[in-house]
N, C-alpha and C positions, 0 to 999 in steps of 0.2 A: 200672497199669503192667504189668509182666510177669505178676504173679500174677492180675491182673484178666483179662488175655488168656487165661491158662490156665483160669480159672474159667469164662469165656464159652465156650471150646471144650468144656469138660466138660459144661456145660448143653446145648449143641447136640448133643453125642454122646448124652447121656442121652435126648433127645427124638427121636433118629434123624433129625435134620434134615440135609439136604444143605447144605454150605457150602463156600466157597472163601476161602482166606486170600490177601489181596493186600498185598504189601509195596511201599512207595513212599517217596518223600522225605517228611520230616515236613511235616504240614499242620496249619493252625490255624483254618481257616474252611471252611464247607461248599463254597464255590466252589473253593478250592484242592483240597479232597478230591475233588470231582467231576472236575476236570481230571487229577489224579494217577491216578484210577481209570479214566479214559477213559469216563465215563458221563455221562448228563444229570443236571443238578442235582436235578431232581424225584425221581430214583431214590434219593437219599440220605435217611437218617433222622437228623434233628438232635435230639440229646439236650441239653436245657437244664436246669440246676439252678436252682431258685427257693427263696428263703428266706421262710418265714412267721415269726411271732414266735419260736417255739422249735423249729421243725422245718424240714426241707428236703424238697422234692418234685422229681421229674423230669418234665418235659414233653417228649413226643416228637411232632415234626411233620415233614412232608416238608421236605427241605432248602431247597426254593425258597419256603417260606412262613415266616411269623413266628408266634409264640405270641400269641394274643389274651388278654392278661392279665385282661380283664374276664370272659371266659368261664371262664378258669382260677380266678378269684376265687370265682365262684359254686360251683365244684366243691370248692374247698379250704376255703371258709368264712373266708377272710382275704385280706388284700392281699398278693399275691406280689411279691417284689422279686428281681431277678436276683442270684444269689449271686456274691460276689467270687471271683477266681481262688484265693485262699487258702482260702475256705470250700468251694469246689468240690473242691479237693485233699483237704481234711480229711474230707469225707464220701464221696468216691469213690476216693481215691488216684490220681486222674487229673488231668492238666493240661487246661486249656481246649482244646477241639478234639479231645480223645481220649475224652471221656465216652461210654461205650456205652449202649445202650438198656436193658440189664439186667446183672446180675452185679456190682452195686456192692459195695464194701467194707462199707458200712453199709446196713441194710435201709431202703430209701426207698420211699415211695408213688410209683407211676409212673402218669402219665396219658398214654395213647397216642391221638393223633388218628387217626381211622379213615382219613384220607387217606394214611397211610403205606402202606396196603395196595393203593393204586390201581395200582401197577406189579407186574408178574410177578416181577421181581427187585428186591431192595433192597440197599443198601450202608450200612455204618456203621463208624465207628472202633471199635476193639476194645480200648480201654484204653491204647493207644499211639498217638502222633501219626503213626507211620510204618507202621501196620498197620491194614488194614480187613478186614471180612468181607463177602462177598457171599452172599446166599441168596435162596430163593424167599419172596415176601411171605406166602404161606399158611403156610410153616414158621415165619416170624417170629411170625405171629399165634398159632400153636400154642405156641411158646415163651413168648410174653408171657402167654398164658392160664395156662400152668403156673406162672409166677412170680407171678401175682396182680396184674394190671394193670387199671386202669379204662380202658375204651374209651369215647371221647367225641369231640366236635368242639371243638377249641381252636385251630384255625388261623385266621389272618387271610387 
């Protein structure tokens, strides 16, 4: 929510990353977000929360792709199940569609598909369904490295 948005902006400023805040109508899917931002779907970064037995992880993939749960399973050592909206809110303080790639309320292990860096510019929701951030893909990689992300291939 608002505090997540402020936390994300703080992390971006700490890393001297260029970013632009985009305000738009509330969006709940990657397709809606791309339309509202006026960008191609592949430019978006989709953040999905998965539940394992007793922990939650975040998987980041290009918005035009899906998470390959078989590949994710090999990385996390258990069967990942998509978290419910209630569980997502409990660990991120965000509604479905607003989960950012980093800056979560709870320290979560994050798995970032390297395909998210294929575009010069990337966009993602910033803790609010009506606010997105646009930034350079290289800057996002720098930020994710700083917050401790596992870079991998988990897209279908």
